[in-house]
N, C-alpha and C positions, 0 to 999 in steps of 0.2 A: 407100344412105345413106352419105354423105361422112363422112371421117375427122374427128375432133374433137380439136383440139389444145389443151390448156390452156396459156394465156400467164400465169404468176403475177404477182400485183401487186408492184410495187416499193414499197418501204416509203419514203414520202416524207416530208420534215420541212420544215415552212416555211409562212408565211403565204400563203393563198391570193389574198390582195389586193396580193401584191409585184408592182409595175409592170414589173419588168425581172428578167432572170435573173441571180442572182449566187450562185455556188457556195458563199459564206460565208453561215452564219447570222447573222441579227442576233439577238444573245441579250442579255437584260436579266436582271437580278436584283432579286428583292422583299424586303426587310428589314423587320421590325417588332420593336419591344419594347414591352411592356404598361405600364411605369410610368417615372416621372422619377427614379427613384434612381440613386446615382452607380454602383451596381453594373451596374445595366441600360444605362445610359449608355455605360458601357465596352464590354458587349455589343453595343450597337447600333454603335459605331465599328468594332468587331473585324469585324462581319458586312459593313460597308462595304468595308472594305479586302481582306477575304477574297475576295469575289466579284468585285471589281474585278480582282483579281490572277488569280483562277481563270478568269475569263473570257478576259481579255487574253493568257494563254499558250497557249490553244488556237488553233492556226494555221487551223481550219475554221471558227472564230467570229469575227462581228465585234462589239465592243463596243456595246451599243445603249443602256447606261445602268443607274443604279442607282436604283431607286424605293424610298424608305425613309419609313414613318411612324414617328415617335418618339413614344411615350407614348399611343398609341391602342389601345383595346381590339379584339380581334379577334372578338368574338362577333356583330358586325354591321358593316357596310361603308358605312354612310351617312356617316361623319364621317372615313373613311379617303381623305384627299385624294389621297396618292400612289398607292394602290392603283387608285382610279377614274381616275386619269390614266393608269395604266399599261395598264389594260383600253382606254382610248379609242386609246391609240397602237396597241395591238394590232389593232382594228378599222379603223384608218387604215392599216395595212400596215407601219408602223414597227419592228414585233417579230416575229421568227420563232420565238423559243422563250423561255420564262422559267424561271429557276431560283431555288428558295427553299430556305431551311433544312429546314422541316418543314411538315406539314399543319397544325399548331397554330400555326405563323408564318403561315400563308396565310390560315386561317379557323378558328374554334372551333365554327361554325354548321354543320350538315350541309347545310342547304338552300341558304345562300348558297355554299358550297364548291362543290357539284354544279352548280349554276347557272352559275357563270362557267367551271367546268372544260369544261361542255358548248359553253358560249358559244365558248370559245377553242378546243376541238375542232372546231366547225363551221369554223372558219377554218383547220384542220390546224395550230394552234399547241399543241405539247404544253408542258406544265409538269412539271419535273423536281424531285421532293422528295429532297433530297439524304439526310436522314436515315433515311428508310424506302426508299430506292432504286427510287422508283416514278416511271415515266414514263407520263404518262397517254394517250399513244398507243398504248402496248402493248395487246395483246388482254385482258390480265388487269388492265390498269390501274385500270379504273373499278370492277370488282369489291373490289379491295384497297383503292381510294381510298374507296369508300362505307364499308368495314369502319374505315378509320382514320379517317376524317372523323367517324365517329359516336363512336368512342373519345375523340377530341378533344373532342367536344362534351361526354361524359361527366365528362372531365377538368375543362372549363370550369365544369360544374355543381358538380361535388365542389368545386371551389376557391370558388365562390360561397357555397356551403354553410358552409366553413370561416370565410369573412370574416364570414357572418351569425352564427355561432357565436361568433366573437370580440367582435362588435360586442354580442351579448347577454350576454356575461361582462362587458364593461366597464360595461353598463347596470345589472347586478345589483350592480355595486361602486360605482353611483353616479358613474360618471366622465361628465361631461358634455362632448360635441363640439359646437362650434359654428363655423360659418364666420364668424369674426369680421371678415372683410374686407367682408361684407355686412350685418354685424351693427349697427346705428346705436347709438352710446352705449357699445360696449364694444371692448376690444383683448385683446390676451395678453400676459401676462409671458413671461420666459425659460422657465417651467416649464410653459407651456401653459395657465395659469389665467387665466379672464375678470378683467379689471379695467377700471375705468371710465375712458372717455375724457371727460375733464371738459368739453372743447368740445362734443362731442357730446351729452353728457348733458343739458346745457342745452336742446338742441332737443327731447328726450324729455320734458323737464319741460314745456316750453312746450306741446307736444301734449297733455298729460294737463290742464294747467292750463285751456287754452282750451275743452277739450271739457267739463270739468266747470263752465266759466261759461257755457256754453250755446250754443257754437259748433258748426256743424255739420262732418262731416268734410271737406266739400267746401270750407267757407269756411276750415277749418285748412290744407287743402292749397293753396288760393290764395294764402294769407297767407306760407307758407313759399316759394312760388315767386317772389311778389313781391320777398321779401327776399333772394332769390338762393341760399336755402339748399339743399344737395344732400342727396339720400337716402342711406341706408347703401351702397347700389350706386354712389354717385356720380352718379346721374342728376339732370338739373333739373327733371324733371317728376315732380309728386306725384300719385299715385293715390288715391282714397278708401280702395282695397282696402288700399293700404300703411299708411294710417293706422289702418285697423280692425285690421290684424295688429299693429301697435304697441300699441294701447289694449288688445289681448286677450292679449299675451304675457307669461306669468308670469316670465319671466327678468328683467323689469325690477324686479320685487319681490325677487329674489335666488332664487328657486326655479327648477327645470328640470323639465319633463315630457319623458321621454324616449321615442323610437321613435313620435313623432306620424305618422309616413310609414312605409311598408315596400315593398320591392321585390316585385312580383308575379310578374316574369319576368325570368330571370338573362340571357336573349339580349337582349331590348328595353331592359333596365334601367328599365322603367317602374315608377315609384312612385306609390302612391295613398294617401289619407288612412287612416290606421288607426282603425276605428271599433270596434274590440274583436276584431278578427280575431286579432291577434297580442298578446302581453301589453305593458304600458306601465309605466313606472318614473317615480314622483315623487321628486325630490330636494329636500328643504326646506333652506334657508339655504346654497346651494352656493357662493355668491359674493356681493359687496357689492351692495347693492339700489340702483338710482336713484330708484325711486319707493317711499316708505312702503307697507307692506302696508295700513295703513286707506286711503290714497288709492288704491291699485290696487282695492280691493275697491268703494268708492265708484264708481268708473269702470265696474265691472262690472255694478253695479245700475243705472247710469244707461244702459248699453248695452241692457239688458232693457227698462227703462222706454221707451227711444225706438222700441224695434220697434214695439210699438203703445201708444199711450197709454192709450186707454180703449176700451170698447165702448158706444157712445152709446145712450140709451133707445130708438131705434129698430133697434137690433142691429147697426148698422153700425160697423166699426173705422175709428177715426181714426189716421191717421198722424201721427208728430210732426213739428213744424216749429219752428225756431228762427230765422226770419228776422227776427222782431221781439220787444221785450220782452214784448208783451201775449200773443204766441202759445202757445196752450195755457193760457192763464190765465184768459180771460174766458169764464163759463159763464151760460147763460140759467136764471134763476129759475123760469120757467114751465115749461119741457119738459125741462131739464136738459142740453141740448145745448151745445156750443162756440159761441162765436161767432167770426166769420171776418171779417177785414180786407179791404175793398173800397175801390174808386174810384167815388165818386157823383157823377153829372152831374146836376145840378138847375136847369134854366133857363139853361143855358149855364156854370154855374158849378161849377168841381170841388172836391170836399171828400172826405177820407177818413173812412169810418165804419166801425162794427163791427155786425154783423147776424147774428143766430141762424141757424146753418146749417140748421135744419129750415124755416126761413121761405125761405131761398134755394133749397133743393131740393125745395121743395113742388110738387105736380102737381094738376091738376084733381080727381084722385080722392081726394087727402089734403088735409085741412084743414091751412092752414098755422099757425105759430105766431105770436101776435099781440104777442108782447113787442116792446118798442121798439127802434128802432135809435139807436144811441149814436156821436156824433162822437168821433173820437180825442182831441181837445182836452180833452172832458169827462172821458174815462177819465184821461187825464194828470192833469187836476185833482183827481179823486176819489182818486187814488192818493197824491197830495200832502198832500191834506186828511187821509186817513188815517194817514199817517206823524205829521203835526203833531198830530194827536189824541192819538196816544201820547206824543210829546214834552209836550204840555201836562199831561197826567195821570200823570206819572212816577213817583208813589208807588203809585198802582194797578197799573199795567201792571208795574212793577219787582217787586211782590208776587206777581202773578199768574204771572210767569216764574219766580220762585223756587220756586213750587209745582209748576209743570211740570217744572223740574230734579229736584227732590225724587221726583216721580212716575217719571221716565225712570229714575234710579238706583235706585229700587226695584223695577225689572223684573228678574228673575233668569233665568238661562238653565234652560230644562228639560233642555238637554244640556251636558255640558261637553266643550269640545274638548279638554282635557288627558285627561281619562278615555277619550275615544274614540280619541286618538292610541296611548295606551297599549295598547288593545284590538287595535288595528290591527297594531302592532308584533308582538304575540303571534300573531295570525293570520299574518303574513308566514312566521314560523318553521312554524307548522303546515302553510302551503300546501307548503313544500319538502319536508317530511317525508310528505306525503299525495299528492305528484305522481303515483304510479303506481295510486291508487285512485280511479277516476273520481267515485263518489258523494260520498265525502268532499272531494275537490277543488271540486267543483260547489258544495257547501255552504258551503265556506269562501270560494269565490269570491263567492257571493251575499251572504254576510255582510260580507265586504271592501267591495262596492259600496254595500250599505245604510248602512254606518258612514261610508263616504265622504260619501255624500249627507247624512247626518246632520251631520257635522262642517261641511260647506258651509253647510249651512242655519244652524247654530249661528255660525259666522263672519259670515254675512250678517246675521243678527239682530243680533249685537253691531257691525257697521258701521252698521246701520241707527240703531239706539240712540245710538251714539256721534254720528252725524250730527244727529239730533235734539238731542242735547245742544250741539253747537257752533251750531245755528241759534238755540237758546234765548239761549245766552250771548251770540251775536252781537247780537241784538236788544238784551240788556240792557246790554251795552258800548257800542253806539250811543247808546241813551238817555242813559247816562252821560257819553258824551263831546260830544254835540251840544248846543251852548251855545244856539242859537238855533233858530227854526222854518226850514222850507225854504220858500224864494221862488220856486222853479222846480222843473219836472219834470227828475228826475236818473233817466236810463235804467239805468244801472248800479245804482244803490242799489234800485231797483224790482226788478230780476231779482233782487237779493241777499236782499231781505228778504221780498217779498211771494210767497205761494203761488197765491192764487186771488181773483178778483173776479167776484161773482155779480149778474147784471142783473136788478133788479125794477122793476115799474111806477113806483114812488116812491123807491127808495133803490139804492145799492150796499152789498152785504156784502164787505167786504175782509179775507181771512184771511191772516195772517202765518205764514211758515215755523216760526216758534217756537210756534204753537199758538195765540195770541190773534188776536182778531178785533174790528173795530169796523163800525158802519153809518153810512154818509154819505148823507145825504137828497139827493133829486134836486135 
């Protein structure tokens, strides 16, 4: 057996991708600060200056540049443009070695940190962490690195938890935080309080007004775009989802629901809707309202109504439509179904008619409804006649409306919103005291949810009653102010006054939103 001689490996530092021999290492530095505060900005500038001088004074090194991310979190590398550019340059053979301040500056995510260290190690590129004195090409480098990166991740998690606790405390104090730069209708004063932006507030009022007048979210969005009005984020495109959020946002009536979303992962920063997983806080009268509370509540009622108008006698759900003043207004007197607007071609002549849906959807296995088809001009004429009949018999209908007002006023709440609110405030105090007793805490929590539901129901009933009174007074005032009969169909007036038109074989029954009704012969 021949002699075996061990030839020790030479420790080599330098990129495997280098195209030519160069005794001087191309060294780059990576710097990062987490926030945009003045203190951190100074730290950022200091790091850049320090590493520029540090690399240039070493005769064995060639300065390969400074890669610096300013104001970017280290928990992931998706948005760290300079970091990603540095890795690309390493892979292209332009960098032989990286210097950075510490592991926490390089990455607070253990998985990301080790991924890139191993990727660079495969190219024979070391990363030197100055604070920890770790060179990733040393034999013990990766073991130490794993430990240090794990500690850095724990540090980031602890910081995230501290931020959460700080937010929780502010929520408990009722301090509202809103990104006013994207919040249509509001800005902030020098003390950080929400104040109304008068010009934008008119846009919000327009959205609420048009929705209550019967416009769909799509039509409202189209109108805003046509008029060149920008969204809260400054975009020209309006989405129905944007209109929907504006109509549901309690901040427009001066209140604020805090912690609607929460962070589920401190590494990915992913936020999801809070469906009761973490506590929420409701602050009443936090700031000046753009929309009065009664109008806001009317919109919430309308949002619910438009989801599904009603379940038909056949058991089918009929969705809301507002493309025409008679939509969801004309009903069949025979089977109870809605009437639908259709274009009818008869012997080459086109006309617009309304026909019972059950007749349109009939099959051979089902007997169709036999109620009549009505020309749209006939419906228009019936609605005009109904309004004129009310105007002709002013005394009779005015007395009926006065009785309806008296009946609505006599309705009393079974629940007192004020009493419920007082009990809720008492429960808030009890909840804090019983935080460590799970049984008592759950019982109090259940009571709070029950009382909040009761309060909402009471407020909704009050809103509906006020709306009924408004409709009754609206027709009463119209009767008093209208000097002559109508001579033509008025779409706006019909939408404002009439609730329902029922079609029978020999008549129409027209019901007004005020509670009175009249019959119009065929």
